[in-house]
C-alpha positions in Angstrom: 0.6 16.8 -80.7 0.7 13.7 -78.5 4.3 13.0 -79.5 5.3 16.5 -78.6 3.5 16.2 -75.2 5.6 13.1 -74.2 8.8 14.3 -75.8 9.9 16.2 -72.6 9.5 13.0 -70.6 11.5 11.0 -73.1 14.3 13.5 -73.1 14.3 13.8 -69.3 14.5 10.1 -68.9 17.3 9.8 -71.5 19.4 12.6 -69.9 18.7 11.2 -66.4 20.0 7.8 -67.5 23.1 9.2 -69.1 23.8 11.4 -66.0 23.5 8.4 -63.6 25.8 6.3 -65.8 28.4 9.0 -65.9 28.2 9.5 -62.1 28.7 5.8 -61.5 31.7 5.7 -63.8 33.2 8.7 -62.2 32.6 7.3 -58.7 34.2 3.9 -59.6 37.3 5.6 -61.1 37.7 7.9 -58.1 37.5 5.0 -55.7 40.0 2.9 -57.6 42.4 5.9 -57.8 42.0 6.6 -54.1 42.8 3.0 -53.3 45.9 2.9 -55.5 47.2 6.2 -54.1 46.7 4.9 -50.5 48.6 1.7 -51.2 51.4 3.5 -53.0 51.8 6.0 -50.1 51.9 3.2 -47.5 54.6 1.3 -49.4 56.7 4.4 -49.7 56.6 5.1 -46.0 57.5 1.5 -45.2 60.6 1.6 -47.5 62.0 4.8 -45.9 61.5 3.8 -42.2 65.0 3.6 -40.1 66.2 0.1 -39.0 67.5 -0.7 -35.4 71.4 -1.3 -35.1 72.6 -4.9 -34.9 75.1 -6.4 -32.5 77.7 -6.7 -35.2 80.6 -8.5 -33.4 78.5 -10.9 -31.4 75.9 -11.7 -34.1 78.5 -11.9 -36.9 80.8 -14.3 -35.0 83.6 -11.9 -34.2 85.2 -10.9 -30.9 86.8 -12.5 -27.9 84.2 -15.3 -27.6 84.6 -16.2 -31.2 88.5 -16.2 -30.9 88.4 -18.2 -27.7 89.8 -15.4 -25.5 89.1 -15.3 -21.9 88.7 -11.6 -21.6 85.4 -10.4 -20.3 82.6 -9.4 -22.7 82.0 -5.7 -22.9 78.6 -4.5 -21.9 76.1 -4.0 -24.7 75.2 -0.5 -25.5 71.8 0.7 -24.6 69.5 0.7 -27.7 68.4 4.1 -28.8 64.7 4.8 -28.9 63.1 4.5 -32.3 62.6 7.6 -34.2 59.0 8.6 -34.4 57.3 8.0 -37.8 56.1 11.1 -39.6 52.2 11.3 -39.9 50.7 10.0 -43.0 49.2 12.8 -44.9 45.6 12.5 -46.0 45.0 11.7 -49.6 44.6 14.9 -51.6 41.6 14.8 -54.0 40.4 17.2 -56.6 37.6 19.4 -55.1 35.5 19.1 -58.2 35.9 15.3 -58.2 35.1 15.2 -54.4 32.0 17.3 -55.0 30.8 14.8 -57.6 31.5 11.9 -55.3 29.6 13.6 -52.5 26.8 14.3 -54.8 26.6 10.8 -56.0 26.8 9.4 -52.4 24.3 11.9 -51.0 20.8 10.5 -50.4 18.2 11.0 -53.2 15.6 13.7 -52.6 12.0 13.7 -53.8 13.0 14.8 -57.3 16.1 12.5 -57.5 18.9 13.5 -59.8 16.7 16.2 -61.3 17.1 18.2 -58.2 20.8 18.7 -58.8 21.6 22.2 -60.1 24.3 20.8 -62.4 21.6 18.7 -64.1 19.5 21.7 -65.2 22.6 23.7 -66.2 23.9 21.0 -68.5 24.2 21.9 -72.2 22.3 18.7 -73.2 19.2 19.7 -71.3 19.3 23.3 -72.6 19.6 21.9 -76.2 16.6 19.6 -75.5 14.5 22.4 -74.1 15.3 24.7 -77.1 14.5 21.9 -79.5 11.2 21.1 -77.7 10.2 24.8 -77.7 10.9 25.1 -81.4 8.8 22.0 -82.2 6.0 23.4 -80.1 6.0 26.7 -81.9 6.0 25.0 -85.3 3.2 22.7 -84.2 1.1 25.5 -82.9 1.7 27.6 -86.1 0.7 24.6 -88.2 -2.5 24.0 -86.1 -3.5 27.7 -86.4 -2.9 27.6 -90.1 -5.1 24.5 -90.6 -7.8 26.0 -88.4 -7.7 29.3 -90.3 -7.9 27.5 -93.7 -10.8 25.3 -92.5 -12.7 28.4 -91.2 -12.1 30.2 -94.5 -13.3 27.2 -96.4 -16.4 26.8 -94.2 -17.3 30.5 -94.7 -16.9 30.3 -98.4 -18.9 27.1 -98.7 -21.6 28.6 -96.5 -21.8 31.8 -98.6 -21.7 30.0 -102.0 -24.2 27.2 -101.2 -26.8 29.4 -99.5 -26.3 32.2 -102.1 -26.6 29.7 -105.0 -23.4 31.1 -106.5 -22.2 28.9 -109.4 -19.4 29.0 -111.9 -17.0 27.1 -109.7 -16.8 29.9 -107.2 -15.8 27.6 -104.3 -13.0 26.0 -106.2 -11.6 29.5 -107.0 -11.8 30.6 -103.3 -10.5 27.3 -101.8 -7.1 27.6 -100.1 -6.8 24.0 -98.8 -5.5 21.6 -101.4 -6.9 18.6 -99.6 -10.4 19.9 -99.8 -10.4 20.6 -103.6 -12.6 17.5 -104.2 -15.1 18.7 -101.7 -15.2 22.1 -103.2 -15.7 20.7 -106.6 -18.6 18.6 -105.4 -20.3 21.6 -103.7 -19.9 23.6 -106.9 -21.4 20.8 -108.9 -24.3 20.6 -106.4 -25.0 24.3 -106.8 -24.8 24.0 -110.6 -27.3 21.1 -110.5 -29.7 23.1 -108.4 -29.6 26.0 -110.8 -29.9 23.7 -113.8 -32.9 21.9 -112.2 -34.6 25.2 -111.5 -34.2 26.3 -115.1 -35.5 23.0 -116.4 -38.5 23.1 -114.1 -39.4 26.6 -115.2 -38.9 25.7 -118.9 -41.0 22.5 -118.5 -43.8 24.3 -116.8 -43.9 26.9 -119.6 -43.9 24.3 -122.3 -46.6 22.2 -120.7 -48.8 25.2 -120.2 -48.3 26.3 -123.8 -49.1 22.8 -125.1 -52.3 22.6 -123.1 -53.5 26.1 -123.8 -53.5 25.7 -127.6 -56.0 22.8 -127.7 -58.1 24.5 -125.0 -58.3 27.6 -127.1 -59.3 25.5 -130.1 -62.0 23.7 -128.1 -63.4 27.0 -126.8 -63.5 28.4 -130.4 -65.3 25.3 -131.7 -67.7 25.4 -128.7 -68.7 28.9 -129.7 -69.5 27.7 -133.2 -71.5 24.8 -131.9 -73.4 27.1 -129.5 -74.4 29.4 -132.3 -75.6 26.5 -134.5 -77.8 24.9 -131.9 -81.4 26.0 -131.6 -82.4 27.7 -128.4 -85.3 25.4 -127.8 -83.1 22.4 -127.1 -82.6 22.6 -123.2 -80.6 19.5 -123.0 -78.1 20.6 -125.6 -77.8 24.0 -124.1 -77.2 22.5 -120.7 -74.4 20.3 -122.1 -72.8 23.3 -123.7 -72.8 25.1 -120.3 -71.2 22.1 -118.6 -68.5 21.9 -121.3 -67.9 25.7 -121.0 -67.5 25.3 -117.2 -65.1 22.4 -117.6 -63.0 24.3 -120.0 -62.8 27.2 -117.5 -61.8 24.8 -114.8 -59.2 23.2 -117.0 -57.7 26.6 -117.9 -57.5 27.4 -114.2 -55.8 24.2 -113.5 -53.2 24.8 -116.3 -52.5 28.3 -115.0 -52.2 27.1 -111.4 -49.8 24.3 -112.4 -47.6 26.7 -114.3 -47.7 29.2 -111.4 -46.9 26.5 -108.8 -44.1 25.0 -110.8 -42.6 28.4 -111.6 -42.8 29.4 -107.9 -41.1 26.1 -106.9 -38.3 26.6 -109.4 -37.7 30.1 -108.1 -37.6 28.8 -104.5 -35.0 26.1 -105.4 -32.6 28.6 -107.1 -33.3 31.6 -104.9 -30.4 32.7 -102.8 -30.9 32.2 -99.1 -30.1 35.0 -96.7 -30.4 35.5 -93.0 -33.9 36.7 -92.1 -35.0 38.1 -88.8 -38.0 35.8 -88.2 -39.1 37.7 -85.0 -39.3 41.1 -86.8 -41.0 39.5 -89.8 -43.7 37.9 -87.6 -44.4 41.2 -85.9 -45.0 42.8 -89.3 -47.4 40.1 -90.3 -49.3 40.3 -87.0 -49.6 44.1 -87.5 -51.0 43.6 -91.0 -53.6 41.0 -89.8 -54.7 43.0 -86.7 -57.3 44.9 -88.7 -58.9 41.7 -90.1 -59.0 40.2 -86.6 -60.6 43.3 -85.1 -63.5 43.2 -87.7 -64.7 40.0 -86.0 -63.5 40.9 -82.5 -60.8 38.2 -82.6 -58.0 38.5 -80.0 -54.5 37.8 -81.2 -52.1 36.7 -78.4 -48.4 36.2 -79.3 -45.2 35.2 -77.5 -42.2 35.8 -79.7 -38.6 35.0 -78.8 -36.2 37.8 -79.7 -33.3 37.3 -82.1 -34.5 34.3 -84.0 -32.7 34.2 -87.4 -33.4 31.7 -90.2 -32.0 31.2 -93.8 -34.8 31.8 -96.2 -36.2 34.1 -98.9 -37.8 37.0 -97.1 -40.8 37.6 -99.5 -41.7 33.9 -99.7 -41.4 33.4 -95.9 -43.6 36.4 -95.3 -46.3 34.8 -97.5 -46.0 31.6 -95.5 -46.7 33.5 -92.3 -49.5 35.5 -93.8 -51.3 32.5 -95.1 -50.9 30.5 -91.9 -52.1 33.2 -89.5 -54.8 34.4 -91.9 -56.1 30.9 -92.1 -56.4 30.7 -88.3 -58.1 34.1 -88.2 -60.6 33.2 -90.9 -61.4 29.9 -89.3 -62.1 31.5 -85.9 -65.6 32.4 -84.8 -66.5 35.9 -83.6 -65.0 36.8 -80.3 -62.5 34.0 -80.7 -58.8 33.9 -80.0 -55.6 33.1 -82.0 -52.4 32.2 -80.2 -49.1 32.7 -81.9 -45.8 31.4 -80.5 -42.2 31.6 -81.7 -39.3 29.7 -80.0 -36.1 28.0 -81.0 -34.2 25.0 -79.6 -30.8 26.0 -81.1 -31.1 24.0 -84.3 -34.6 24.9 -85.4 -37.0 27.8 -85.1 -40.6 26.7 -84.4 -43.7 28.7 -85.2 -47.0 27.6 -83.6 -50.4 29.1 -84.6 -53.4 27.8 -82.6 -57.0 28.7 -83.2 -60.5 27.5 -81.9 -62.2 27.6 -85.2 -64.3 25.2 -87.2 -63.4 22.7 -90.0 -60.7 21.1 -87.9 -61.9 17.5 -88.1 -59.2 16.5 -90.6 -56.1 18.7 -90.2 -54.1 16.7 -92.6 -56.4 18.0 -95.4 -55.1 21.5 -94.8 -52.2 20.8 -97.1 -53.9 19.3 -100.0 -53.0 20.7 -103.4 -55.3 23.6 -104.4 -55.6 24.6 -108.0 -57.9 27.5 -107.4 -56.6 30.8 -108.8 -55.9 33.6 -106.5 -58.8 36.1 -106.1 -58.0 39.4 -107.9 -59.9 42.7 -107.6 -62.2 41.5 -104.9 -63.3 44.1 -102.3 -62.7 43.3 -98.6 -66.1 42.1 -97.2 -67.7 43.7 -94.2 -67.7 42.2 -90.8 -71.2 40.8 -91.2 -70.3 39.1 -94.5 -67.2 37.4 -93.1 -67.6 33.7 -92.4 -65.5 31.1 -90.7 -63.6 29.6 -93.6 -60.2 28.0 -93.4 -57.7 28.7 -96.2 -55.7 26.0 -97.9 -52.0 25.7 -96.8 -50.6 23.9 -99.8 -48.3 26.9 -100.6 -47.2 27.0 -97.0 -46.1 23.3 -97.1 -44.2 23.5 -100.3 -42.4 26.7 -99.4 -41.4 25.5 -96.0 -40.1 22.2 -97.3 -38.1 24.1 -100.0 -36.4 25.9 -97.1 -35.5 22.6 -95.5 -38.2 22.8 -92.9 -41.3 20.9 -91.8 -45.0 21.7 -91.3 -47.8 19.8 -89.7 -51.2 20.3 -88.2 -53.2 18.7 -85.5 -56.6 19.0 -84.0 -56.9 20.6 -80.5 -58.8 18.9 -77.7 -60.8 22.1 -77.0 -61.6 22.6 -80.7 -59.8 24.2 -83.5 -56.4 23.3 -84.9 -52.7 24.0 -84.3 -50.3 24.5 -87.2 -46.6 24.0 -86.5 -43.8 25.2 -88.7 -40.1 24.3 -88.1 -37.3 26.0 -90.0 -33.5 25.6 -89.7 -31.9 28.3 -87.5 -29.0 30.5 -88.5 -25.9 29.1 -86.6 -24.8 31.6 -83.9 
């Protein structure tokens, strides 16, 4: 494009140089021809001019004086006046040649030789303009073709990578030969993600199965030992209860590990889709309003409209539910929870602030929790509800699986603030 932008200047300079050289040569030829014509015309007039008559007898030595006679000399005739010379005609020049000379001798204007009408009407300049326009059209067409191909490649890569579409889908949809290597690498990356997800899920199932078999054997043997021990041995009975509780705890840990690994494997391979974060947060706040009213907790929120992120909608909803529910549960009666949603163009930021208890060490909010989820438990009444903060380990791992960040800090006025940052959908 830079070469095409300076090409008109190069062509104009070249044509201008040729035009000046041609004008100089024409002017020199016309001047030499004018001088030669003038000299030839003057010589011709000189050769045809009439000569004055001579005194023939006296100057040639003839007559009475030459013969010695005594007769008187006849008077000389009165000389005739010289004939007037005809006027010298002005040199006749070709009007086209004279115009060229006058144009060459005229003072230069601001534009110089480019201001001459004959310059812009020359065939060379017309040919140069046509060639330049053709090159510009070709360059613009090539540029638009490249941009269209890059845009198509970007859309295909965006759809395939976020959608976790494998089987060399990007290579099949790629229309730019130079980007074939990049398309192959992206397809390989998607394949590795799906393969890793399958391996994580398979490993979690195998490990859980390997641990459950000895646990079941130990529980069966413990039952036999419990039946064989006499009931009047308190120390032995107490040891059996400790072993029984430990086996229950170990079984819960095995189940939690399998559940966590399976959930993480599903998050890695799950297709990402645009999710309206603003609408999702409104739904979560509406669901938790009832729990907050049981303890007269006020929920204040400031949500920016139109915030879209790439995530899995069910998993993201659980993240928001756990985060806001933890703040509600940690707040005292007649407390307040502030929820904020904003974005800075690159990331969407969710802030949940409370004034509850147990905020001395916010970094402990994200410790791994192997406690199984409560099933079949009735919702307690308002008097039975206490200020307890939920663990946010699931929130941390889910947000990080979506390429985001989560952190917590203690507030100066009490309570804690949890911040979640997620990549925004490009507008």
